[in-house]
C-alpha positions as CSV (number, residue, x, y, z in Angstrom):
1,M,-4.2,17.1,3.2
2,K,-6.4,17.2,0.0
3,T,-7.3,13.5,0.6
4,I,-8.4,14.3,4.2
5,L,-10.5,17.2,3.1
6,L,-12.2,15.1,0.4
7,L,-13.0,12.4,3.1
8,C,-14.5,15.0,5.3
9,L,-16.7,16.2,2.4
10,L,-17.8,12.7,1.7
11,V,-18.8,12.1,5.3
12,S,-20.8,15.3,5.5
13,A,-22.8,14.4,2.4
14,L,-23.9,11.0,3.7
15,P,-27.4,10.7,5.2
16,N,-28.2,9.3,8.6
17,Q,-24.8,9.9,10.1
18,A,-23.7,8.1,13.2
19,Q,-20.5,9.6,14.4
20,Q,-18.4,10.3,17.5
21,L,-15.6,12.4,18.8
22,Q,-13.2,11.1,21.4
23,L,-10.7,13.0,23.6
24,H,-8.0,10.7,25.1
25,Y,-5.1,11.3,27.5
26,D,-2.4,8.8,26.8
27,F,-0.1,7.7,29.7
28,R,2.6,6.0,27.6
29,H,5.5,8.1,29.0
30,S,4.5,7.3,32.6
31,I,4.4,3.5,31.7
32,D,7.4,3.4,29.3
33,P,9.6,6.5,29.6
34,G,12.5,4.9,27.7
35,L,10.6,4.9,24.4
36,N,8.1,7.8,24.9
37,K,9.3,11.3,25.9
38,Q,5.9,12.5,27.1
39,N,2.3,11.8,27.9
40,F,-0.1,13.5,25.4
41,A,-3.7,14.1,24.5
42,S,-5.3,12.8,21.2
43,L,-8.5,13.6,19.4
44,T,-10.3,10.9,17.4
45,F,-13.2,11.3,15.0
46,E,-15.1,8.2,13.9
47,Y,-17.9,7.8,11.4
48,F,-19.6,4.4,10.9
49,K,-22.5,3.6,8.7
50,S,-24.0,0.1,8.2
51,N,-26.5,-1.3,5.7
52,D,-27.0,-5.0,5.8
53,S,-28.1,-5.1,2.2
54,S,-25.0,-3.5,0.7
55,G,-22.3,-3.2,3.3
56,S,-20.7,-0.7,5.7
57,F,-18.3,2.3,5.8
58,L,-15.8,3.4,8.4
59,L,-13.8,6.6,8.6
60,K,-11.4,7.2,11.4
61,M,-9.0,10.2,11.9
62,Q,-6.8,10.4,14.9
63,T,-4.7,13.5,15.8
64,D,-2.0,13.1,18.5
65,F,-0.8,16.2,20.4
66,N,2.6,14.7,21.0
67,G,4.7,17.4,19.3
68,E,6.9,20.1,20.9
69,T,4.9,22.1,23.5
70,N,1.9,19.8,22.9
71,N,1.4,20.8,19.2
72,I,0.0,18.3,16.7
73,G,2.7,15.7,16.1
74,Q,0.9,13.0,14.1
75,L,-2.3,12.5,12.1
76,F,-3.6,9.0,11.2
77,V,-6.3,8.2,8.7
78,Q,-8.1,4.9,8.3
79,V,-10.9,4.1,5.8
80,S,-12.7,0.7,5.3
81,K,-15.6,-0.2,3.1
82,N,-17.5,-3.5,2.9
83,L,-19.6,-4.2,-0.2
84,R,-22.1,-7.0,-1.0
85,Y,-24.4,-7.2,-4.0
86,W,-25.0,-11.0,-3.8
87,R,-26.9,-13.4,-1.6
88,P,-24.1,-15.1,0.5
89,K,-23.2,-12.8,3.5
90,I,-19.5,-12.6,2.6
91,Y,-18.5,-9.0,1.8
92,L,-15.8,-7.5,-0.4
93,S,-13.5,-5.7,2.0
94,L,-11.5,-2.6,0.9
95,L,-9.0,-0.9,3.3
96,Y,-6.7,2.1,3.4
97,S,-4.6,3.6,6.2
98,G,-1.9,6.2,6.2
99,G,-0.9,9.5,7.7
100,L,1.9,11.9,8.5
101,G,3.8,13.4,11.4
102,V,6.5,15.8,12.7
103,A,9.5,14.7,14.7
104,P,11.9,17.0,16.6
105,P,13.5,19.3,15.9
106,S,11.3,20.0,12.8
107,Y,11.3,17.3,10.2
108,G,8.3,15.5,8.8
109,Y,7.6,11.8,8.2
110,Y,5.0,9.6,6.6
111,L,2.9,6.8,8.1
112,T,3.3,4.6,5.1
113,N,0.3,4.0,3.0
114,S,-1.3,0.6,3.1
115,F,-4.1,-0.7,0.9
116,G,-6.1,-3.9,1.4
117,V,-8.6,-6.0,-0.5
118,G,-10.2,-9.2,0.7
119,A,-13.3,-10.8,2.3
120,A,-15.2,-9.8,5.4
121,Y,-17.9,-11.7,7.4
122,P,-19.9,-9.6,9.9
123,F,-22.1,-11.6,12.4
124,Q,-23.8,-11.5,15.7
125,W,-23.2,-13.8,18.7
126,K,-24.9,-13.6,22.1
127,G,-25.8,-9.9,21.6
128,A,-22.4,-8.9,20.4
129,W,-21.7,-7.3,17.0
130,L,-18.6,-8.9,15.4
131,S,-16.8,-8.8,12.1
132,A,-13.8,-10.8,10.8
133,S,-11.9,-10.2,7.6
134,V,-8.9,-11.6,5.6
135,N,-7.2,-9.2,3.3
136,Y,-4.3,-8.9,0.9
137,R,-2.2,-6.0,2.2
138,Y,0.0,-3.8,0.0
139,T,2.3,-1.4,1.9
140,T,4.2,1.3,0.0
141,F,7.6,1.0,1.5
142,L,10.5,2.0,-0.7
143,K,10.7,-1.7,-1.1
144,P,6.9,-2.5,-1.3
145,S,5.6,-5.3,0.9
146,H,2.9,-7.8,-0.1
147,D,1.3,-9.6,2.9
148,P,-1.8,-11.1,4.5
149,Q,-3.8,-9.2,7.1
150,L,-6.4,-10.5,9.6
151,T,-8.8,-8.1,11.2
152,F,-11.4,-8.6,13.9
153,Y,-13.9,-6.0,15.2
154,F,-16.2,-6.5,18.2
155,G,-18.8,-4.4,20.2
156,K,-21.3,-5.3,22.8
157,G,-23.5,-3.2,25.1
158,F,-24.7,-4.0,28.6
159,F,-27.4,-2.6,30.8
160,Q,-29.2,-1.0,27.9
161,Y,-25.9,0.2,26.4
162,K,-25.0,2.2,29.5
163,L,-21.8,0.1,29.5
164,M,-20.1,-0.6,26.1
165,L,-17.1,-2.9,25.3
166,A,-15.6,-2.5,21.8
167,G,-12.4,-2.6,19.8
168,S,-10.4,-4.1,17.0
169,F,-7.5,-6.5,16.6
170,V,-5.3,-6.4,13.5
171,G,-2.4,-8.7,12.6
172,W,-0.2,-8.7,9.5
173,S,3.2,-9.5,8.2
174,E,5.6,-7.1,6.4
175,N,9.1,-6.9,5.0
176,R,12.0,-6.4,7.4
177,N,13.8,-4.7,4.6
178,Q,11.8,-1.6,3.8
179,G,14.3,-0.2,1.3
180,T,15.8,2.3,3.8
181,D,19.4,2.5,4.9
182,L,18.4,1.4,8.4
183,T,16.7,-1.8,7.2
184,R,18.5,-2.7,3.9
185,S,20.6,-5.4,5.5
186,Q,17.6,-7.2,7.0
187,R,15.9,-10.2,5.4
188,G,12.6,-12.0,5.6
189,K,9.3,-11.0,7.2
190,K,8.2,-9.9,10.6
191,I,4.8,-10.3,12.3
192,A,3.1,-7.1,13.5
193,F,0.0,-6.7,15.7
194,F,-2.2,-3.8,16.9
195,A,-5.3,-3.8,19.1
196,D,-7.4,-1.1,20.8
197,P,-9.9,-2.7,23.2
198,Q,-12.0,0.0,25.0
199,V,-14.6,0.3,27.6
200,W,-17.2,3.2,27.9
201,V,-19.7,4.1,30.6
202,K,-22.5,6.5,29.5
203,I,-23.1,9.5,31.8
204,T,-25.6,11.3,29.7
205,K,-27.5,10.4,26.5
206,T,-24.5,11.4,24.3
207,V,-21.5,11.6,26.6
208,S,-19.4,8.7,27.9
209,V,-16.3,8.3,30.0
210,G,-13.9,5.4,29.5
211,S,-10.6,4.1,28.5
212,R,-8.8,2.6,25.5
213,A,-5.7,0.4,25.7
214,Y,-3.3,0.5,22.7
215,L,-1.5,-2.8,22.2
216,Y,1.5,-2.8,19.8
217,Y,3.9,-5.5,18.6
218,H,6.5,-4.7,16.0
219,V,4.7,-1.4,15.2
220,L,6.6,1.2,17.2
221,T,9.8,-0.6,17.8
222,P,11.6,-3.6,16.1
223,E,12.1,-5.2,19.5
224,N,10.3,-8.4,20.3
225,R,8.1,-6.9,23.0
226,L,4.4,-6.2,23.5
227,Q,3.7,-2.5,24.4
228,I,0.5,-1.7,26.2
229,Y,-0.5,2.0,26.7
230,P,-3.9,2.8,28.4
231,T,-5.8,6.1,28.1
232,L,-8.4,8.0,30.1
233,A,-11.1,9.4,27.7
234,L,-14.3,11.3,27.0
235,K,-16.6,10.5,24.1
236,N,-19.4,12.4,22.6
237,Q,-21.8,10.8,20.1
238,F,-23.7,13.0,17.7
């Protein structure tokens, strides 16, 4: 929690803030009741700042109200920073993600920390804002995992940004044996994938309605299956 508070203080100290708050309702129980015991709401805060001359910064914090009686069940934190102090438009890419949660009846768990370093290339194409990066990923399992990670961000506005398409796609490998009793007998690597394409329609200057679709592969279950969970959402930019 100290880390999260420090991140909030860092954001509040930065000038020219561009930030948004999103409220989602996730329908994953209705779609996949075998793996999800309930639908739930989630609250997402995002801060993004870009400076072509020196890089960009992204902070994302997502709180899921999937605990007992709709209490907070999970908190996810993601931070990424691109840096460039040289002429070629290839950026140094630094990444962090992690979090924590509560599972019934009342025990806690970690979303395992992962750290990344690599290279990123932001660019524009036909009016869209795009960024691709390749990173070395270190995941702090009980048996640490060293892996490549590929990340792609996109965003494009239509009709003077009254309609917005955006999202990210992330793919990586990780150890099947994570050092736990459950995975100790497993060998080799598995490929994992996450994406969150989203669409937004602006209804006022700062408020939009839309949807985000969460795509998971080898993230929530070890089964070889793609999970797709859409949401209905409100977004306020401020």
